[in-house]
N, C-alpha and C positions, 0 to 999 in steps of 0.2 A: 830671868826678868820671872814674872806671873801670868800666865795666860786666863782670863776672864769672858766666859759669854755666858748669854740670859734670854730667856724664855718666858713669855708673859704665858701662864694657862687659859685653856679654852674659856674658863667662868671669869677671865679677868681678874681675879681674887687672889692670884697668885705668882709671883715672876720669882722662877727656878735658876738661880746659881751657880753657873760652874766653874769651879776655875784648880789651876794646877799650880804644882809648886817647887823646884829643883831646892835643895839645900839651902832654904830660907827659912824664917817663921812670919807666920799670918798676923799681920798688924789690926787693918779694920778693913770692914766693906764700906765706903761713904754714898751718899745718894744726892743726885741736883739734881733740881726743879727746872724748868724752863723759867727764863733765860738762867743758861747756863754764865754762870762766871768763878772766876780761879779766887780760891778761898771758903766761898758758900759750899761747900760738901758737907754734909750732916751725916755724923755715924750712925747705921744701923744696925751694924754687927761688932763684935768689940771678941767676938767667941772662935769665930769660923765654924767648921763644920764638925772640931774633935778638939775645940778650948784652946785651939791656937798656943799653946807652950811651950813647945817645943820644936828645933827644927825638922820641917820636914820634908819627905819627897811624897808625890803622888799627884793624884787627881781626886777631889771631893765637890758636894754639892749639899748646897742647903737651897731653905726657901724664905722669902720674904714676904710676908700678909700684904694685902692692900692696907691690913688697920694699922701694921709698925708702922707702913709711911708714911699715913695719915697724924698717927702721931704722934708721929716724929717732925710734923708741920711741911711735909712733901703732898704740893697738891697731883693727886692720883688720876694723870688725865695728859693726854699730852706725852713729850717726850723725859724721858727721864735720863739721866746719865749716872752709872756706877762705875765706883772706883776702888780698885784692889788693891790695899796698902798689905806691901811687907819690909821686912826687914833682910837683910842678908850682909856679914860682914861688915857691920855698922852703919851701914848705906839704907838708905829707906828708898824701895823702887815702886812704881804703880803701874793699873795697868786699867782699860777701861772698856765699857758697853755700852751703847747707847740703845734703847728700848723706847717703839711708843705703845702707851699705855690706850686702848682705842676702843674702850668700855661704852665711852657714849656715844660715838658714831654706830658701832657694832648692834649698841639697841635701835638707835633710830632707824637703820636698816631693816632690820628685821619689823618694825611696825611700819614702815611705809609697802615693807614686801608685803607682810599680812595684809594691809589696807588694796596693795593693787592687786590681790588675787583673790580678794572676797568681795569683790562687785563687779560691775559690768562694764565688757570689756569698751563698749563703748562713752566711755565716761572718759571725759578731757581732763578731770581729777584724778580716778587710775593713772593713766596714762603720767601723769606729770610725778605722781608716785614714784613709776615706776622711773621713768628718767633723774629723780634727784636720787634713788638707790643707788644707780648706776654710775652714773658721779661720783657717788659719797665711797663707793666700794674701792673706784679708779683711784680716785684721789688720796684714799687712806694705803693702798697696795704700793701706790707712790714712793708716800710717804717713809713705809715702811723700807723700800728697796732702795733707795736712800742712802740709809743708816747701814744697812748692809757693808755699802760700799769703804767707813770706818776700821780703821785698826784697834788693837789692843794700845799702839802706842799715844794714840792722837786723844789730848786730854783737855780741858777748858781753856789753856794756853795756845792753842791751836787753830792757826787761819782755817784750816780746812776744816777739823770740826764744827766750828763755831758756823762755819756756811751751809756747811750738810745741815745739822741739827734747824736753823735758821728757816731753810728751804723746806725741810720735813712738818714742822710744826706750821707753815703759811698753809702748805696743803691739807692738812690736820685743820686749822683751821677752820677752811675753805668749806670743808668737808660738815663741819659743824654748823656753818652759817645753813645751810641745805636741812636741818633739820626743823623744824615747826617748831615754835612757842614751848607747845605741849607735847612735845617727842621726848622720847627719853624711859631709863629705866626707871625715874622717878613717879615720872608721870603717865608710866603706856598706860592703855586701852586694852594693849594686846595682850597675847600669851608670852609673849616672846620673850627673852631673859638676856639676847644676846649670845654673839660666838663668835669664835674665829679665833686666832694664837696669831699672836705676831714674836717673831725671833729679830734676835741682834748678831752680830760681829764676835769675831774668835770660837769658830766650830773646831773642834780639835779632830 
């Protein structure tokens, strides 16, 4: 059975995917946007790291860009479920990895911290910005932690995955609610560009 893991780069523009095969042929990698539903995965790679033409053994890595996913119709925010499909002796096998794309919250976090350290400590607005940043950070980390408890066997048809990603998405949405209407990468007045990385299940 294939093994899949993924991590979001620190600039949030690339997802690095790592997978292992044992006497099986790469078929494709698909992505599911939240809410995840059976049969709604969008194929984002059909060649894999080596072309995927022959039966393979080993561990391989490929990168998928934000642009690729957006062009495929996948919303690049919140939970994304990746699915690796392989073929072995005529049978199809799948492996899964759930990740959190936290770019929006990361940018807002940076803006709020920039505002908080740039004004008078006695200013109540500064204190509120700092409190919001702390809450957003904890909500995002809690969402990421939940996803780490999933294993490679849990796909869209499992109750466990559905519950976990719903909980993680809810926490991420609460973090987004703490952003002011003018906050974020596209409307930011600060010099920040967002930071931080999100990792998923399936580490080797």
